N, C-alpha and C positions, 0 to 999 in steps of 0.2 A: 330682348337680346338680339333677335334677328330682324327686327323691323327696319325696313329700308335697305337692307344689305343685298348685294348682288352675289350670286353663288354659281358655281359650276358643279353639276351633279354627275359623278362618275359611278355608274353602276357596274355590277359584275354578273356575268351570264348565269353562273351557278349560285349566286347569292341574291342580292337585292338589285333588280333592274333599275336603270336610270330613270325611266318614267315614274316609277313608284317613289323613288327618292325625291324627284322634282315635285310631285304632288304634295308630299309631306312638308317639304321646305317651303312651298308656296303657302300652305296652310299656316305655317309658322310666321308668315309675313315677309318672306324674302322674294326677290326677283330672280328667277332662274334664267341666266343668260345663255347657258348651254347645257345640254344633257345628252349622255350617251351611255350605251351598254357595251362593255368589252369583255373579252375572254382572256383572263390572265392565267396562263399555264407555264 
């Protein structure tokens, strides 16, 4: 389902950080083109 897809990983400071999302998505076969962690308040 994710093989060969390009994604943007937007993490949240109090939730799941961007680098963790990026690692999971890469393991699923995607190419992470941008990742960040933000604080949404």
